[in-house]
C-alpha positions as CSV (number, residue, x, y, z in Angstrom):
1,X,0.0,0.0,0.0
2,X,1.1,3.5,-0.8
3,X,0.9,6.6,1.4
4,X,-0.3,10.0,0.3
5,X,-0.5,13.5,1.8
6,X,-3.7,15.2,0.9
7,X,-3.9,19.0,1.5
8,X,-7.0,21.1,1.0
9,X,-8.4,24.6,1.2
10,X,-12.1,25.0,1.8
11,X,-14.2,27.5,-0.1
12,X,-15.7,30.3,1.9
13,X,-19.2,28.8,2.1
14,X,-17.8,25.6,3.5
15,X,-15.9,27.5,6.2
16,X,-19.1,29.3,7.1
17,X,-21.0,25.9,7.3
18,X,-18.3,24.5,9.6
19,X,-18.5,27.4,11.9
20,X,-22.3,27.3,12.0
21,X,-22.5,23.5,12.4
22,X,-19.2,22.1,13.7
23,X,-18.8,18.4,13.0
24,X,-16.1,15.7,12.5
25,X,-14.7,16.1,9.0
26,X,-12.2,13.2,9.6
27,X,-15.1,10.8,9.7
28,X,-16.4,12.1,6.4
29,X,-13.0,11.8,4.7
30,X,-12.6,8.3,6.2
31,X,-15.8,7.2,4.4
32,X,-14.5,8.3,1.0
33,X,-11.0,6.8,1.6
34,X,-12.4,3.5,2.8
35,X,-14.8,3.2,-0.2
36,X,-11.7,2.9,-2.4
37,X,-9.9,0.4,-0.2
38,X,-7.8,3.0,1.6
39,X,-7.2,3.9,5.2
40,X,-7.1,7.3,6.9
41,X,-4.1,7.5,9.2
42,X,-4.0,11.1,10.3
43,X,-6.2,14.2,9.9
44,X,-5.2,17.7,10.8
45,X,-6.6,21.2,10.5
46,X,-3.8,23.7,9.7
47,X,-3.0,27.4,9.7
48,X,-1.3,28.8,6.6
49,X,-1.5,27.8,3.0
50,X,-4.0,25.0,3.6
51,X,-7.0,24.5,5.9
52,X,-6.3,20.9,6.5
53,X,-4.2,17.8,5.7
54,X,-4.4,14.1,6.0
55,X,-2.1,11.1,5.6
56,X,-3.9,8.3,3.8
57,X,-3.0,4.9,2.4
58,X,-4.3,3.3,-0.7
59,X,-3.7,-0.1,-2.4
60,X,-2.7,1.7,-5.6
61,X,-2.5,5.1,-7.3
62,X,-5.7,4.4,-9.3
63,X,-7.7,4.0,-6.1
64,X,-6.2,7.3,-4.7
65,X,-7.0,9.1,-7.9
66,X,-10.6,7.8,-7.9
67,X,-11.1,8.9,-4.4
68,X,-9.7,12.4,-5.2
69,X,-12.1,12.6,-8.1
70,X,-15.0,12.1,-5.7
71,X,-13.6,14.7,-3.3
72,X,-12.9,17.3,-6.0
73,X,-16.2,16.6,-7.7
74,X,-18.2,17.6,-4.6
75,X,-16.9,21.2,-5.0
76,X,-16.2,21.9,-1.3
77,X,-12.5,22.7,-1.9
78,X,-10.9,25.7,-3.5
79,X,-7.7,23.7,-3.7
80,X,-6.8,20.1,-3.4
81,X,-3.2,18.9,-3.5
82,X,-1.8,15.4,-3.3
83,X,1.8,14.3,-2.6
84,X,3.0,10.7,-2.9
85,X,4.9,9.8,0.3
86,X,7.8,7.4,0.5
87,X,8.5,5.6,3.7
88,X,11.9,5.9,5.3
89,X,12.6,2.3,4.4
90,X,11.7,2.9,0.7
91,X,13.9,6.0,0.7
92,X,16.8,4.0,2.1
93,X,16.4,1.3,-0.5
94,X,16.2,4.0,-3.2
95,X,19.5,5.5,-2.0
96,X,21.2,2.1,-2.1
97,X,19.7,1.4,-5.6
98,X,20.8,4.8,-6.9
99,X,24.3,4.2,-5.6
100,X,24.6,0.9,-7.3
101,X,23.4,1.8,-10.8
102,X,25.6,3.4,-13.5
103,X,23.0,5.3,-15.6
104,X,25.4,7.2,-17.9
105,X,23.3,10.3,-17.2
106,X,25.2,13.7,-17.6
107,X,23.9,16.9,-16.1
108,X,23.1,19.8,-18.5
109,X,26.4,21.7,-17.7
110,X,29.7,21.6,-19.4
111,X,28.4,20.9,-22.9
112,X,29.8,22.7,-25.8
113,X,27.5,25.4,-27.1
114,X,25.7,24.8,-30.4
115,X,25.8,27.9,-32.4
C-alpha cells in the first residue's frame, strides 16, 4: 500500500458551514477513503497555505485518484493537493539502488555550445 499526503483549502461557504455547524470532517474523509480500499491514518486542520491535511494509504494510485475525483467533484474545496509519500525504508532502498546503478546520465552543464 502507498501513502499520500492530501492537503486542501475550503471554499468560503464551506468554512461558514463548519462554523455554523461544527462536525467531525475526519469521519467524512474516512468514508471516502475506505470506499476505495484506503485507510485514513491522520487528519489535521492547519493554519497557513492549507486549511487541512491528511495522511492516507491506498492499495494503488488508481484508487487514490478515484477517491480524489470524488472529493474534487463535490466542489467543497478551492484547492486540493496530493503528494506521494515514500516511507523511510523505501527511501533508504532507493538510496542504495541509486548508488549501485551506473546510468550514464550527464547533467546539463559543461556541454559545448551549439551555435
